[in-house]
C-alpha positions in Angstrom: 81.7 100.4 113.2 83.7 98.6 111.2 87.2 98.0 112.7 90.3 98.8 110.2 92.3 95.5 108.8 95.2 98.0 108.7 94.6 98.6 112.7 95.5 95.0 112.9 98.7 94.2 114.4 101.3 91.7 112.9 100.4 89.4 115.5 97.0 89.2 115.7 97.7 88.7 111.8 100.1 85.9 112.3 97.7 84.3 114.9 94.3 84.3 112.7 96.7 82.9 109.5 97.9 79.9 112.1 94.6 79.2 113.6 93.5 78.8 109.9 95.9 76.7 109.1 95.3 74.6 112.0 91.5 74.8 111.1 92.4 73.4 107.7 94.5 70.9 108.5 92.4 69.5 111.1 89.4 69.4 108.2 91.8 67.3 105.8 92.6 65.0 108.5 88.6 64.5 109.4 87.8 63.8 105.9 91.0 61.6 105.0 90.2 59.3 107.9 86.4 59.6 107.5 87.1 58.6 103.9 89.7 55.7 104.5 87.0 54.3 107.5 84.3 54.6 105.0 86.4 52.3 102.2 87.3 49.8 105.1 83.8 49.4 106.1 82.6 49.5 102.4 84.9 46.6 101.3 84.4 44.8 104.8 80.7 44.4 103.4 81.3 43.7 99.5 82.3 39.4 98.6 84.2 40.0 95.6 84.8 36.0 94.7 85.3 35.2 91.6 87.6 32.5 89.8 90.7 33.2 90.9 94.4 31.1 90.6 94.4 30.7 94.0 92.7 31.8 97.3 95.0 33.0 100.2 94.4 32.6 103.8 95.9 34.7 105.8 97.3 33.3 109.0 96.2 33.8 112.5 97.3 31.9 116.2 97.2 28.2 116.4 97.8 26.1 118.9 99.7 23.0 118.6 98.1 22.4 114.9 94.7 23.6 115.8 93.7 26.6 114.4 92.4 29.2 116.5 88.7 30.7 116.1 89.7 33.4 114.0 92.1 31.6 111.8 89.4 28.9 111.4 86.7 30.8 110.6 89.3 32.1 107.6 90.0 28.5 106.3 86.0 28.0 106.4 85.5 30.5 104.0 88.3 29.4 102.2 87.3 26.1 102.2 84.0 27.3 101.0 85.1 28.9 97.8 87.3 25.7 96.8 84.3 23.6 96.7 82.3 26.1 94.4 85.1 25.7 91.9 86.2 29.1 92.1 90.4 28.0 92.4 92.4 24.7 92.0 94.9 26.1 94.5 94.9 27.2 98.5 97.8 28.9 100.1 98.0 29.0 104.2 99.9 31.6 105.2 102.0 33.1 108.5 104.9 31.8 110.5 105.3 30.3 113.9 105.9 31.5 117.6 108.8 31.4 120.3 108.2 27.5 120.6 105.2 26.3 118.3 105.8 23.4 116.7 103.3 24.3 114.1 103.2 27.1 111.6 100.2 29.1 111.0 100.6 28.2 107.8 100.9 24.1 108.4 97.9 24.6 111.0 95.8 26.0 107.7 97.3 23.2 105.5 96.3 20.3 108.0 92.6 21.2 109.0 91.9 21.7 105.1 93.2 18.1 104.1 91.1 17.0 107.2 88.4 18.5 105.5 89.1 16.5 101.9 91.1 19.5 99.9 93.5 17.6 98.3 97.2 18.3 99.7 98.9 18.8 97.0 96.4 21.9 95.6 97.1 23.4 99.1 100.7 25.5 99.7 101.7 26.8 102.9 104.1 29.6 103.0 105.4 29.3 106.4 106.9 32.8 106.4 105.5 36.3 107.5 104.9 37.9 111.0 102.4 40.4 109.6 100.0 41.3 107.0 102.9 43.2 104.6 105.5 40.3 104.7 102.7 37.6 104.1 101.7 39.3 101.1 105.2 39.9 99.7 105.6 36.0 100.2 102.3 35.1 98.3 103.4 37.5 95.6 106.7 35.6 95.3 105.2 32.4 95.0 102.6 34.0 92.6 105.9 34.7 90.2 107.3 31.0 90.6 103.8 29.5 89.9 102.2 32.0 87.0 99.6 32.5 89.3 98.7 36.2 89.2 95.1 36.6 90.5 94.0 35.6 93.8 91.0 36.0 96.4 92.5 37.3 99.8 90.1 35.4 102.8 90.7 37.4 106.0 88.4 39.6 108.4 86.0 42.1 107.0 88.0 44.8 108.3 91.1 43.8 107.7 90.7 42.9 103.8 90.7 45.9 102.4 94.6 46.5 103.4 95.3 43.1 103.0 94.0 43.9 99.4 96.1 47.1 98.8 99.7 45.4 100.1 98.7 42.5 97.6 98.2 44.8 94.5 101.1 47.1 95.9 103.0 43.5 94.9 101.6 43.5 91.4 99.0 40.7 92.1 95.2 41.2 91.0 93.4 40.5 94.2 90.0 40.6 95.2 89.0 40.5 99.1 86.7 37.5 99.8 85.9 38.2 104.1 84.7 36.0 106.7 81.3 36.5 107.8 81.4 34.2 111.1 84.2 34.2 114.4 84.5 36.2 117.3 85.9 39.3 115.3 82.7 39.8 113.7 80.2 38.9 116.8 79.0 42.7 118.0 79.0 45.7 117.2 81.4 47.1 119.4 84.3 44.9 118.2 83.2 45.8 114.7 83.8 49.6 115.8 87.1 48.6 117.5 88.6 47.0 114.6 87.4 49.5 111.6 89.5 52.4 113.8 92.2 50.0 114.2 92.6 49.0 110.6 91.8 52.7 109.2 94.9 53.9 111.4 96.8 51.0 110.4 95.7 51.7 106.0 96.8 55.0 106.9 100.1 54.2 108.2 100.7 51.9 105.6 100.2 54.4 102.8 102.4 56.9 104.6 105.3 54.6 105.0 104.9 51.5 103.2 105.4 49.6 106.8 103.3 47.1 108.5 101.5 48.6 111.6 102.6 45.7 113.6 99.3 44.7 114.7 100.1 41.3 116.7 97.7 38.7 118.3 95.2 38.3 115.9 96.9 38.2 112.2 96.2 41.7 111.6 99.9 43.0 111.3 
């Protein structure tokens, strides 16, 4: 026997509407989150190297002028791009922690010079404690120098967010992620960073503020 809709109480009807709204919101959140995670993974796998005005190395920890393993992996990638003749200019980015003698940018420049890159072809941008601040500083430098295109060098999972921020500041950017270093060693670590970067990118798109992820240059 069919139950008449007219026989339902107002409370029952409102309960059904609320449940459907919650289910709909959950499905939308899953679709948005899943789609963003897929894009983080997709960009991480794609090396978009091409001729550009500058290669930008995002900062990570350094110790008394010696790059951490994370930062050194990024610098090796930038060195490869420079040796391929894809740019005449490398920009190293990153400030200093309290008590540090060197900034991340200075440590990166020192490492590249030691590997044979002419010092005059490297610009160290000693500002930025997070990705958003770094990208703004790079965009300002680009406007000053007349450089409008860039390859962003960072860890694979960080590439989409960094590229998105740079594009929002008016740079034409692509990503050339690292393929070595501690952040790409195991599937468990990769999964953790995909989840982490998915949340950080969604937060940025909602607020246009950095996610303040610290410790490894993924802020």
